[in-house]
N, CA, C and O atoms as CSV, one atom per row, in Angstrom:
chain,resi,resn,atom,element,x,y,z
A,1,MET,N,N,0.822,-1.192,0.000
A,1,MET,CA,C,0.000,0.000,0.000
A,1,MET,C,C,0.868,1.258,0.000
A,1,MET,O,O,0.673,2.164,-0.811
A,2,GLU,N,N,1.805,1.295,0.903
A,2,GLU,CA,C,2.661,2.477,0.997
A,2,GLU,C,C,3.502,2.645,-0.264
A,2,GLU,O,O,3.560,3.733,-0.837
A,3,ARG,N,N,4.150,1.569,-0.694
A,3,ARG,CA,C,5.067,1.634,-1.831
A,3,ARG,C,C,4.330,1.824,-3.154
A,3,ARG,O,O,4.708,2.676,-3.958
A,4,ASP,N,N,3.280,1.033,-3.383
A,4,ASP,CA,C,2.640,1.004,-4.697
A,4,ASP,C,C,1.527,2.034,-4.887
A,4,ASP,O,O,1.173,2.353,-6.022
A,5,TRP,N,N,0.977,2.551,-3.808
A,5,TRP,CA,C,-0.172,3.437,-3.969
A,5,TRP,C,C,0.038,4.791,-3.303
A,5,TRP,O,O,0.066,5.819,-3.980
A,6,LEU,N,N,0.185,4.798,-1.982
A,6,LEU,CA,C,0.213,6.073,-1.262
A,6,LEU,C,C,1.361,6.976,-1.683
A,6,LEU,O,O,1.160,8.174,-1.879
A,7,ALA,N,N,2.554,6.425,-1.826
A,7,ALA,CA,C,3.707,7.259,-2.190
A,7,ALA,C,C,3.477,7.970,-3.526
A,7,ALA,O,O,3.890,9.117,-3.696
A,8,LYS,N,N,2.825,7.301,-4.464
A,8,LYS,CA,C,2.581,7.898,-5.786
A,8,LYS,C,C,1.445,8.915,-5.756
A,8,LYS,O,O,1.558,9.998,-6.330
A,9,ILE,N,N,0.356,8.564,-5.086
A,9,ILE,CA,C,-0.808,9.459,-5.113
A,9,ILE,C,C,-0.574,10.712,-4.271
A,9,ILE,O,O,-1.164,11.755,-4.551
A,10,ARG,N,N,0.269,10.629,-3.256
A,10,ARG,CA,C,0.547,11.814,-2.429
A,10,ARG,C,C,1.152,12.955,-3.241
A,10,ARG,O,O,0.986,14.123,-2.890
A,11,THR,N,N,1.846,12.626,-4.318
A,11,THR,CA,C,2.437,13.687,-5.151
A,11,THR,C,C,1.362,14.438,-5.923
A,11,THR,O,O,1.605,15.551,-6.389
A,12,ARG,N,N,0.170,13.846,-6.067
A,12,ARG,CA,C,-0.911,14.472,-6.840
A,12,ARG,C,C,-2.059,14.996,-5.986
A,12,ARG,O,O,-2.885,15.773,-6.465
A,13,VAL,N,N,-2.114,14.574,-4.717
A,13,VAL,CA,C,-3.223,14.948,-3.848
A,13,VAL,C,C,-2.708,15.842,-2.724
A,13,VAL,O,O,-1.843,15.442,-1.944
A,14,LYS,N,N,-3.247,17.048,-2.651
A,14,LYS,CA,C,-2.807,18.008,-1.631
A,14,LYS,C,C,-3.238,17.548,-0.244
A,14,LYS,O,O,-4.367,17.101,-0.046
A,15,ASN,N,N,-2.322,17.666,0.710
A,15,ASN,CA,C,-2.615,17.366,2.100
A,15,ASN,C,C,-3.414,18.536,2.678
A,15,ASN,O,O,-2.917,19.662,2.691
A,16,PRO,N,N,-4.637,18.300,3.157
A,16,PRO,CA,C,-5.443,19.406,3.680
A,16,PRO,C,C,-5.034,19.858,5.079
A,16,PRO,O,O,-5.599,20.816,5.607
A,17,GLY,N,N,-4.068,19.185,5.681
A,17,GLY,CA,C,-3.593,19.572,7.006
A,17,GLY,C,C,-4.376,18.912,8.124
A,17,GLY,O,O,-5.321,18.158,7.891
A,18,ASP,N,N,-3.960,19.214,9.343
A,18,ASP,CA,C,-4.549,18.583,10.523
A,18,ASP,C,C,-5.799,19.279,11.043
A,18,ASP,O,O,-6.590,18.659,11.755
A,19,ASP,N,N,-5.997,20.547,10.706
A,19,ASP,CA,C,-7.098,21.324,11.265
A,19,ASP,C,C,-8.396,21.048,10.501
A,19,ASP,O,O,-8.616,21.582,9.414
A,20,GLU,N,N,-9.245,20.211,11.084
A,20,GLU,CA,C,-10.493,19.815,10.422
A,20,GLU,C,C,-11.417,20.997,10.156
A,20,GLU,O,O,-12.261,20.920,9.263
A,21,SER,N,N,-11.282,22.085,10.906
A,21,SER,CA,C,-12.163,23.237,10.692
A,21,SER,C,C,-11.902,23.898,9.338
A,21,SER,O,O,-12.726,24.681,8.867
A,22,HIS,N,N,-10.767,23.593,8.708
A,22,HIS,CA,C,-10.452,24.144,7.396
A,22,HIS,C,C,-10.785,23.173,6.258
A,22,HIS,O,O,-10.634,23.516,5.086
A,23,TRP,N,N,-11.227,21.994,6.593
A,23,TRP,CA,C,-11.518,20.993,5.570
A,23,TRP,C,C,-12.828,21.307,4.866
A,23,TRP,O,O,-13.771,21.825,5.465
A,24,THR,N,N,-12.862,20.977,3.572
A,24,THR,CA,C,-14.089,21.081,2.788
A,24,THR,C,C,-14.223,19.818,1.950
A,24,THR,O,O,-13.236,19.133,1.678
A,25,GLY,N,N,-15.433,19.521,1.550
A,25,GLY,CA,C,-15.677,18.385,0.657
A,25,GLY,C,C,-15.056,17.095,1.155
A,25,GLY,O,O,-15.325,16.649,2.270
A,26,SER,N,N,-14.238,16.515,0.331
A,26,SER,CA,C,-13.615,15.220,0.632
A,26,SER,C,C,-12.222,15.362,1.241
A,26,SER,O,O,-11.395,14.460,1.105
A,27,ASP,N,N,-11.956,16.469,1.902
A,27,ASP,CA,C,-10.646,16.638,2.532
A,27,ASP,C,C,-10.360,15.540,3.545
A,27,ASP,O,O,-9.199,15.197,3.765
A,28,TRP,N,N,-11.395,14.981,4.166
A,28,TRP,CA,C,-11.162,13.909,5.142
A,28,TRP,C,C,-10.504,12.706,4.470
A,28,TRP,O,O,-9.684,12.027,5.088
A,29,VAL,N,N,-10.853,12.436,3.214
A,29,VAL,CA,C,-10.241,11.322,2.483
A,29,VAL,C,C,-8.813,11.686,2.082
A,29,VAL,O,O,-7.900,10.869,2.196
A,30,ARG,N,N,-8.631,12.912,1.615
A,30,ARG,CA,C,-7.281,13.345,1.248
A,30,ARG,C,C,-6.356,13.276,2.461
A,30,ARG,O,O,-5.177,12.950,2.321
A,31,ARG,N,N,-6.874,13.578,3.636
A,31,ARG,CA,C,-6.065,13.487,4.850
A,31,ARG,C,C,-5.662,12.042,5.123
A,31,ARG,O,O,-4.534,11.777,5.539
A,32,LEU,N,N,-6.578,11.115,4.889
A,32,LEU,CA,C,-6.264,9.688,5.088
A,32,LEU,C,C,-5.157,9.220,4.150
A,32,LEU,O,O,-4.375,8.338,4.505
A,33,ILE,N,N,-5.085,9.801,2.961
A,33,ILE,CA,C,-4.019,9.449,2.019
A,33,ILE,C,C,-2.665,9.861,2.600
A,33,ILE,O,O,-1.673,9.149,2.441
A,34,HIS,N,N,-2.631,11.006,3.269
A,34,HIS,CA,C,-1.370,11.505,3.824
A,34,HIS,C,C,-1.073,10.954,5.217
A,34,HIS,O,O,0.090,10.849,5.606
A,35,ARG,N,N,-2.090,10.611,5.952
A,35,ARG,CA,C,-1.906,10.057,7.300
A,35,ARG,C,C,-2.911,8.939,7.542
A,35,ARG,O,O,-3.887,9.130,8.267
A,36,PRO,N,N,-2.684,7.775,6.943
A,36,PRO,CA,C,-3.624,6.667,7.151
A,36,PRO,C,C,-3.608,6.234,8.615
A,36,PRO,O,O,-2.565,6.272,9.268
A,37,PRO,N,N,-4.776,5.821,9.130
A,37,PRO,CA,C,-4.831,5.410,10.530
A,37,PRO,C,C,-3.993,4.162,10.805
A,37,PRO,O,O,-3.542,3.930,11.927
A,38,TYR,N,N,-3.799,3.381,9.772
A,38,TYR,CA,C,-2.922,2.210,9.845
A,38,TYR,C,C,-2.596,1.799,8.425
A,38,TYR,O,O,-3.384,2.032,7.508
A,39,LEU,N,N,-1.450,1.193,8.243
A,39,LEU,CA,C,-1.135,0.651,6.925
A,39,LEU,C,C,-1.709,-0.751,6.877
A,39,LEU,O,O,-1.948,-1.361,7.919
A,40,TYR,N,N,-1.925,-1.246,5.722
A,40,TYR,CA,C,-2.608,-2.517,5.574
A,40,TYR,C,C,-1.781,-3.656,6.150
A,40,TYR,O,O,-0.691,-3.959,5.664
A,41,PRO,N,N,-2.314,-4.280,7.189
A,41,PRO,CA,C,-1.602,-5.375,7.835
A,41,PRO,C,C,-1.619,-6.627,6.973
A,41,PRO,O,O,-2.396,-6.707,6.022
A,42,PRO,N,N,-0.787,-7.591,7.282
A,42,PRO,CA,C,-0.740,-8.829,6.500
A,42,PRO,C,C,-2.093,-9.507,6.309
A,42,PRO,O,O,-2.312,-10.162,5.290
A,43,ALA,N,N,-2.994,-9.364,7.260
A,43,ALA,CA,C,-4.319,-9.997,7.127
A,43,ALA,C,C,-5.080,-9.484,5.908
A,43,ALA,O,O,-5.966,-10.171,5.401
A,44,LEU,N,N,-4.743,-8.278,5.429
A,44,LEU,CA,C,-5.435,-7.706,4.270
A,44,LEU,C,C,-4.638,-7.808,2.978
A,44,LEU,O,O,-5.132,-7.409,1.923
A,45,HIS,N,N,-3.434,-8.324,3.033
A,45,HIS,CA,C,-2.620,-8.403,1.818
A,45,HIS,C,C,-3.285,-9.186,0.686
A,45,HIS,O,O,-3.082,-8.828,-0.474
A,46,PRO,N,N,-4.070,-10.236,0.959
A,46,PRO,CA,C,-4.758,-10.913,-0.155
A,46,PRO,C,C,-5.859,-10.063,-0.787
A,46,PRO,O,O,-6.379,-10.412,-1.847
A,47,TYR,N,N,-6.218,-8.949,-0.141
A,47,TYR,CA,C,-7.316,-8.084,-0.602
A,47,TYR,C,C,-6.831,-6.634,-0.676
A,47,TYR,O,O,-7.302,-5.803,0.100
A,48,PRO,N,N,-5.915,-6.307,-1.572
A,48,PRO,CA,C,-5.274,-4.990,-1.540
A,48,PRO,C,C,-6.171,-3.818,-1.948
A,48,PRO,O,O,-5.887,-2.675,-1.590
A,49,SER,N,N,-7.233,-4.083,-2.681
A,49,SER,CA,C,-8.111,-2.989,-3.101
A,49,SER,C,C,-9.109,-2.675,-1.992
A,49,SER,O,O,-9.514,-3.555,-1.233
A,50,HIS,N,N,-9.499,-1.400,-1.913
A,50,HIS,CA,C,-10.436,-0.967,-0.872
A,50,HIS,C,C,-11.662,-0.362,-1.527
A,50,HIS,O,O,-11.546,0.404,-2.484
A,51,GLY,N,N,-12.830,-0.701,-1.019
A,51,GLY,CA,C,-14.069,-0.154,-1.554
A,51,GLY,C,C,-14.874,0.542,-0.482
A,51,GLY,O,O,-14.732,0.265,0.709
A,52,HIS,N,N,-15.722,1.453,-0.926
A,52,HIS,CA,C,-16.569,2.192,0.002
A,52,HIS,C,C,-17.766,2.729,-0.776
A,52,HIS,O,O,-17.625,3.167,-1.918
A,53,VAL,N,N,-18.928,2.694,-0.165
A,53,VAL,CA,C,-20.112,3.253,-0.802
A,53,VAL,C,C,-21.003,3.870,0.270
A,53,VAL,O,O,-21.143,3.323,1.364
A,54,ASP,N,N,-21.594,4.993,-0.048
A,54,ASP,CA,C,-22.596,5.634,0.812
A,54,ASP,C,C,-23.741,6.089,-0.077
A,54,ASP,O,O,-23.522,6.732,-1.104
A,55,PHE,N,N,-24.961,5.754,0.318
A,55,PHE,CA,C,-26.137,6.195,-0.412
A,55,PHE,C,C,-27.100,6.884,0.548
A,55,PHE,O,O,-27.259,6.467,1.695
A,56,LEU,N,N,-27.728,7.924,0.070
A,56,LEU,CA,C,-28.803,8.540,0.835
A,56,LEU,C,C,-29.939,7.530,0.951
A,56,LEU,O,O,-30.089,6.671,0.082
A,57,PRO,N,N,-30.740,7.620,2.009
A,57,PRO,CA,C,-31.818,6.634,2.194
A,57,PRO,C,C,-32.717,6.476,0.974
A,57,PRO,O,O,-33.124,5.359,0.655
A,58,GLU,N,N,-33.031,7.556,0.293
A,58,GLU,CA,C,-33.943,7.459,-0.861
A,58,GLU,C,C,-33.314,6.753,-2.061
A,58,GLU,O,O,-34.027,6.366,-2.987
A,59,ALA,N,N,-31.996,6.582,-2.060
A,59,ALA,CA,C,-31.317,5.897,-3.172
A,59,ALA,C,C,-31.034,4.428,-2.856
A,59,ALA,O,O,-30.577,3.684,-3.724
A,60,ARG,N,N,-31.301,4.014,-1.635
A,60,ARG,CA,C,-31.024,2.629,-1.236
A,60,ARG,C,C,-32.111,1.685,-1.739
A,60,ARG,O,O,-33.268,2.071,-1.903
A,61,GLY,N,N,-31.714,0.453,-1.977
A,61,GLY,CA,C,-32.670,-0.579,-2.370
A,61,GLY,C,C,-33.076,-0.544,-3.826
A,61,GLY,O,O,-34.014,-1.239,-4.218
A,62,LEU,N,N,-32.402,0.237,-4.629
A,62,LEU,CA,C,-32.746,0.357,-6.052
A,62,LEU,C,C,-31.771,-0.393,-6.955
A,62,LEU,O,O,-31.922,-0.382,-8.176
A,63,GLY,N,N,-30.776,-1.041,-6.362
A,63,GLY,CA,C,-29.815,-1.818,-7.141
A,63,GLY,C,C,-28.566,-1.077,-7.556
A,63,GLY,O,O,-27.672,-1.669,-8.160
A,64,TRP,N,N,-28.480,0.220,-7.244
A,64,TRP,CA,C,-27.310,0.999,-7.653
A,64,TRP,C,C,-26.046,0.541,-6.941
A,64,TRP,O,O,-24.980,0.471,-7.554
A,65,GLY,N,N,-26.152,0.232,-5.665
A,65,GLY,CA,C,-24.992,-0.225,-4.913
A,65,GLY,C,C,-24.451,-1.537,-5.452
A,65,GLY,O,O,-23.244,-1.688,-5.640
A,66,ARG,N,N,-25.346,-2.488,-5.702
A,66,ARG,CA,C,-24.928,-3.776,-6.246
A,66,ARG,C,C,-24.269,-3.598,-7.602
A,66,ARG,O,O,-23.186,-4.130,-7.843
A,67,ARG,N,N,-24.919,-2.849,-8.494
A,67,ARG,CA,C,-24.348,-2.644,-9.830
A,67,ARG,C,C,-23.017,-1.900,-9.752
A,67,ARG,O,O,-22.073,-2.228,-10.471
A,68,GLY,N,N,-22.947,-0.904,-8.883
A,68,GLY,CA,C,-21.708,-0.158,-8.740
A,68,GLY,C,C,-20.573,-1.027,-8.218
A,68,GLY,O,O,-19.457,-0.975,-8.733
A,69,PHE,N,N,-20.862,-1.824,-7.195
A,69,PHE,CA,C,-19.824,-2.688,-6.643
A,69,PHE,C,C,-19.427,-3.779,-7.629
A,69,PHE,O,O,-18.246,-4.112,-7.732
A,70,GLU,N,N,-20.389,-4.343,-8.355
A,70,GLU,CA,C,-20.043,-5.348,-9.361
A,70,GLU,C,C,-19.138,-4.744,-10.436
A,70,GLU,O,O,-18.173,-5.372,-10.870
A,71,HIS,N,N,-19.456,-3.532,-10.857
A,71,HIS,CA,C,-18.623,-2.850,-11.852
A,71,HIS,C,C,-17.218,-2.596,-11.290
A,71,HIS,O,O,-16.216,-2.862,-11.954
A,72,LEU,N,N,-17.160,-2.080,-10.058
A,72,LEU,CA,C,-15.878,-1.799,-9.425
A,72,LEU,C,C,-15.053,-3.069,-9.276
A,72,LEU,O,O,-13.866,-3.075,-9.603
A,73,MET,N,N,-15.663,-4.139,-8.787
A,73,MET,CA,C,-14.924,-5.392,-8.589
A,73,MET,C,C,-14.408,-5.948,-9.912
A,73,MET,O,O,-13.290,-6.460,-9.971
A,74,GLN,N,N,-15.203,-5.856,-10.968
A,74,GLN,CA,C,-14.754,-6.333,-12.269
A,74,GLN,C,C,-13.589,-5.494,-12.784
A,74,GLN,O,O,-12.615,-6.032,-13.310
A,75,ALA,N,N,-13.693,-4.177,-12.631
A,75,ALA,CA,C,-12.610,-3.296,-13.086
A,75,ALA,C,C,-11.329,-3.559,-12.301
A,75,ALA,O,O,-10.242,-3.582,-12.877
A,76,LEU,N,N,-11.449,-3.755,-11.005
A,76,LEU,CA,C,-10.265,-4.045,-10.182
A,76,LEU,C,C,-9.655,-5.390,-10.561
A,76,LEU,O,O,-8.436,-5.524,-10.662
A,77,SER,N,N,-10.510,-6.375,-10.768
A,77,SER,CA,C,-10.029,-7.697,-11.177
A,77,SER,C,C,-9.328,-7.616,-12.535
A,77,SER,O,O,-8.254,-8.189,-12.721
A,78,ASP,N,N,-9.944,-6.901,-13.482
A,78,ASP,CA,C,-9.345,-6.736,-14.807
A,78,ASP,C,C,-7.998,-6.031,-14.732
A,78,ASP,O,O,-7.118,-6.269,-15.559
A,79,ALA,N,N,-7.840,-5.152,-13.727
A,79,ALA,CA,C,-6.582,-4.429,-13.554
A,79,ALA,C,C,-5.537,-5.254,-12.800
A,79,ALA,O,O,-4.404,-4.809,-12.619
A,80,GLY,N,N,-5.920,-6.454,-12.362
A,80,GLY,CA,C,-4.963,-7.343,-11.719
A,80,GLY,C,C,-5.071,-7.468,-10.212
A,80,GLY,O,O,-4.266,-8.163,-9.592
A,81,SER,N,N,-6.047,-6.812,-9.612
A,81,SER,CA,C,-6.204,-6.936,-8.161
A,81,SER,C,C,-6.765,-8.317,-7.827
A,81,SER,O,O,-7.704,-8.776,-8.477
A,82,PRO,N,N,-6.198,-8.983,-6.818
A,82,PRO,CA,C,-6.702,-10.302,-6.435
A,82,PRO,C,C,-7.883,-10.258,-5.479
A,82,PRO,O,O,-8.535,-11.281,-5.268
A,83,GLY,N,N,-8.181,-9.085,-4.888
A,83,GLY,CA,C,-9.275,-9.024,-3.929
A,83,GLY,C,C,-9.485,-7.635,-3.386
A,83,GLY,O,O,-8.710,-6.717,-3.652
A,84,MET,N,N,-10.561,-7.496,-2.609
A,84,MET,CA,C,-10.987,-6.193,-2.117
A,84,MET,C,C,-11.442,-6.315,-0.671
A,84,MET,O,O,-12.019,-7.327,-0.272
A,85,HIS,N,N,-11.177,-5.276,0.105
A,85,HIS,CA,C,-11.675,-5.223,1.481
A,85,HIS,C,C,-12.449,-3.926,1.682
A,85,HIS,O,O,-12.324,-2.986,0.897
A,86,LEU,N,N,-13.241,-3.889,2.733
A,86,LEU,CA,C,-14.000,-2.702,3.088
A,86,LEU,C,C,-14.271,-2.720,4.582
A,86,LEU,O,O,-14.176,-3.763,5.229
A,87,ASP,N,N,-14.602,-1.582,5.111
A,87,ASP,CA,C,-14.944,-1.461,6.522
A,87,ASP,C,C,-16.409,-1.093,6.644
A,87,ASP,O,O,-16.923,-0.280,5.875
A,88,VAL,N,N,-17.073,-1.694,7.610
A,88,VAL,CA,C,-18.492,-1.445,7.838
A,88,VAL,C,C,-18.742,-1.466,9.342
A,88,VAL,O,O,-18.072,-2.186,10.082
A,89,SER,N,N,-19.693,-0.686,9.776
A,89,SER,CA,C,-20.039,-0.705,11.195
A,89,SER,C,C,-20.589,-2.079,11.561
A,89,SER,O,O,-21.453,-2.604,10.859
A,90,PRO,N,N,-20.102,-2.663,12.641
A,90,PRO,CA,C,-20.630,-3.969,13.044
A,90,PRO,C,C,-22.096,-3.909,13.454
A,90,PRO,O,O,-22.725,-4.950,13.646
A,91,HIS,N,N,-22.648,-2.710,13.591
A,91,HIS,CA,C,-24.055,-2.536,13.960
A,91,HIS,C,C,-24.953,-2.321,12.743
A,91,HIS,O,O,-26.177,-2.289,12.875
A,92,ASN,N,N,-24.357,-2.176,11.566
A,92,ASN,CA,C,-25.116,-1.913,10.341
A,92,ASN,C,C,-25.452,-3.248,9.672
A,92,ASN,O,O,-24.806,-3.657,8.707
A,93,HIS,N,N,-26.466,-3.908,10.200
A,93,HIS,CA,C,-26.796,-5.253,9.751
A,93,HIS,C,C,-27.262,-5.295,8.291
A,93,HIS,O,O,-27.006,-6.277,7.595
A,94,SER,N,N,-27.932,-4.259,7.825
A,94,SER,CA,C,-28.371,-4.272,6.425
A,94,SER,C,C,-27.169,-4.156,5.486
A,94,SER,O,O,-27.141,-4.804,4.440
A,95,ALA,N,N,-26.174,-3.339,5.846
A,95,ALA,CA,C,-24.972,-3.223,5.011
A,95,ALA,C,C,-24.183,-4.528,5.033
A,95,ALA,O,O,-23.668,-4.961,4.002
A,96,ILE,N,N,-24.088,-5.145,6.186
A,96,ILE,CA,C,-23.375,-6.425,6.283
A,96,ILE,C,C,-24.047,-7.462,5.390
A,96,ILE,O,O,-23.367,-8.198,4.674
A,97,ALA,N,N,-25.375,-7.525,5.428
A,97,ALA,CA,C,-26.110,-8.471,4.573
A,97,ALA,C,C,-25.884,-8.148,3.095
A,97,ALA,O,O,-25.736,-9.060,2.281
A,98,PHE,N,N,-25.855,-6.873,2.743
A,98,PHE,CA,C,-25.599,-6.443,1.370
A,98,PHE,C,C,-24.234,-6.954,0.902
A,98,PHE,O,O,-24.117,-7.539,-0.174
A,99,TYR,N,N,-23.204,-6.725,1.724
A,99,TYR,CA,C,-21.858,-7.156,1.343
A,99,TYR,C,C,-21.742,-8.680,1.300
A,99,TYR,O,O,-21.036,-9.222,0.450
A,100,GLU,N,N,-22.420,-9.363,2.198
A,100,GLU,CA,C,-22.395,-10.831,2.168
A,100,GLU,C,C,-22.994,-11.357,0.867
A,100,GLU,O,O,-22.490,-12.332,0.309
A,101,LYS,N,N,-24.068,-10.723,0.372
A,101,LYS,CA,C,-24.669,-11.128,-0.905
A,101,LYS,C,C,-23.698,-10.934,-2.065
A,101,LYS,O,O,-23.800,-11.614,-3.087
A,102,LEU,N,N,-22.750,-9.998,-1.906
A,102,LEU,CA,C,-21.739,-9.767,-2.939
A,102,LEU,C,C,-20.516,-10.668,-2.764
A,102,LEU,O,O,-19.557,-10.577,-3.531
A,103,GLY,N,N,-20.554,-11.537,-1.753
A,103,GLY,CA,C,-19.464,-12.489,-1.550
A,103,GLY,C,C,-18.425,-12.077,-0.529
A,103,GLY,O,O,-17.398,-12.743,-0.402
A,104,PHE,N,N,-18.660,-11.000,0.204
A,104,PHE,CA,C,-17.724,-10.552,1.226
A,104,PHE,C,C,-17.949,-11.333,2.513
A,104,PHE,O,O,-19.069,-11.741,2.821
A,105,ALA,N,N,-16.878,-11.533,3.252
A,105,ALA,CA,C,-16.945,-12.212,4.542
A,105,ALA,C,C,-16.068,-11.463,5.536
A,105,ALA,O,O,-15.111,-10.801,5.134
A,106,PRO,N,N,-16.380,-11.556,6.832
A,106,PRO,CA,C,-15.558,-10.881,7.836
A,106,PRO,C,C,-14.114,-11.365,7.829
A,106,PRO,O,O,-13.841,-12.544,7.605
A,107,VAL,N,N,-13.197,-10.436,8.077
A,107,VAL,CA,C,-11.788,-10.764,8.264
A,107,VAL,C,C,-11.533,-10.684,9.767
A,107,VAL,O,O,-11.645,-9.613,10.363
A,108,ASN,N,N,-11.195,-11.801,10.368
A,108,ASN,CA,C,-10.926,-11.837,11.800
A,108,ASN,C,C,-9.423,-11.849,12.017
A,108,ASN,O,O,-8.736,-12.810,11.670
A,109,SER,N,N,-8.920,-10.756,12.603
A,109,SER,CA,C,-7.486,-10.647,12.839
A,109,SER,C,C,-7.224,-9.623,13.930
A,109,SER,O,O,-7.845,-8.560,13.956
A,110,ASP,N,N,-6.314,-9.941,14.821
A,110,ASP,CA,C,-5.894,-8.991,15.851
A,110,ASP,C,C,-5.102,-7.833,15.249
A,110,ASP,O,O,-4.836,-6.847,15.937
A,111,GLU,N,N,-4.723,-7.938,13.972
A,111,GLU,CA,C,-3.961,-6.878,13.302
A,111,GLU,C,C,-4.837,-5.686,12.920
A,111,GLU,O,O,-4.323,-4.608,12.621
A,112,LEU,N,N,-6.153,-5.877,12.929
A,112,LEU,CA,C,-7.074,-4.823,12.509
A,112,LEU,C,C,-7.520,-3.991,13.705
A,112,LEU,O,O,-7.527,-4.484,14.833
A,113,PRO,N,N,-7.892,-2.730,13.469
A,113,PRO,CA,C,-8.330,-1.879,14.582
A,113,PRO,C,C,-9.542,-2.481,15.296
A,113,PRO,O,O,-10.440,-3.017,14.647
A,114,PRO,N,N,-9.569,-2.396,16.614
A,114,PRO,CA,C,-10.699,-2.949,17.362
A,114,PRO,C,C,-11.968,-2.124,17.179
A,114,PRO,O,O,-11.911,-0.925,16.908
A,115,GLY,N,N,-13.096,-2.776,17.330
A,115,GLY,CA,C,-14.379,-2.082,17.313
A,115,GLY,C,C,-15.045,-1.963,15.972
A,115,GLY,O,O,-16.214,-1.582,15.898
A,116,GLY,N,N,-14.344,-2.276,14.914
A,116,GLY,CA,C,-14.927,-2.192,13.582
A,116,GLY,C,C,-15.123,-3.570,12.987
A,116,GLY,O,O,-14.864,-4.584,13.635
A,117,LEU,N,N,-15.575,-3.597,11.774
A,117,LEU,CA,C,-15.717,-4.853,11.039
A,117,LEU,C,C,-15.140,-4.651,9.662
A,117,LEU,O,O,-15.597,-3.794,8.906
A,118,THR,N,N,-14.143,-5.434,9.337
A,118,THR,CA,C,-13.547,-5.436,8.007
A,118,THR,C,C,-14.039,-6.692,7.292
A,118,THR,O,O,-13.978,-7.795,7.835
A,119,MET,N,N,-14.520,-6.508,6.080
A,119,MET,CA,C,-14.991,-7.627,5.265
A,119,MET,C,C,-14.156,-7.660,3.992
A,119,MET,O,O,-13.649,-6.626,3.557
A,120,ALA,N,N,-14.008,-8.831,3.396
A,120,ALA,CA,C,-13.184,-8.947,2.192
A,120,ALA,C,C,-13.670,-10.075,1.318
A,120,ALA,O,O,-14.418,-10.949,1.756
A,121,ARG,N,N,-13.236,-10.044,0.084
A,121,ARG,CA,C,-13.480,-11.150,-0.848
A,121,ARG,C,C,-12.388,-11.177,-1.899
A,121,ARG,O,O,-11.816,-10.149,-2.261
A,122,ARG,N,N,-12.116,-12.373,-2.377
A,122,ARG,CA,C,-11.178,-12.546,-3.486
A,122,ARG,C,C,-11.967,-12.451,-4.789
A,122,ARG,O,O,-13.168,-12.718,-4.838
A,123,PHE,N,N,-11.247,-12.058,-5.847
A,123,PHE,CA,C,-11.886,-11.990,-7.168
A,123,PHE,C,C,-11.629,-13.263,-7.917
A,123,PHE,O,O,-12.080,-13.413,-9.052
């Protein structure tokens, strides 16, 4: 992750700094590129790609998430990625069920931050 992705993208993505009061739009993501909370531990090495989706309530249940994730997974697989991981709240049972239908399963490892749920699947 550090060698193949972050080091390269940091040259193109401005660091928004530490002061969240100055952040706008997706600065929180740009900050993660410059200061990730953790680098990908060995438990995630088989799943180097990361996915994330958020939909407003009125857009949920219409198939956009499934189609979007299927498209993303195919594009990542075509680009040579062997798998994908994502983080989801362990209390978000509908999201967990959604990801399970797409073939994702929990990754159980002491290497991952406590309190969350990381799910992954191979392509």
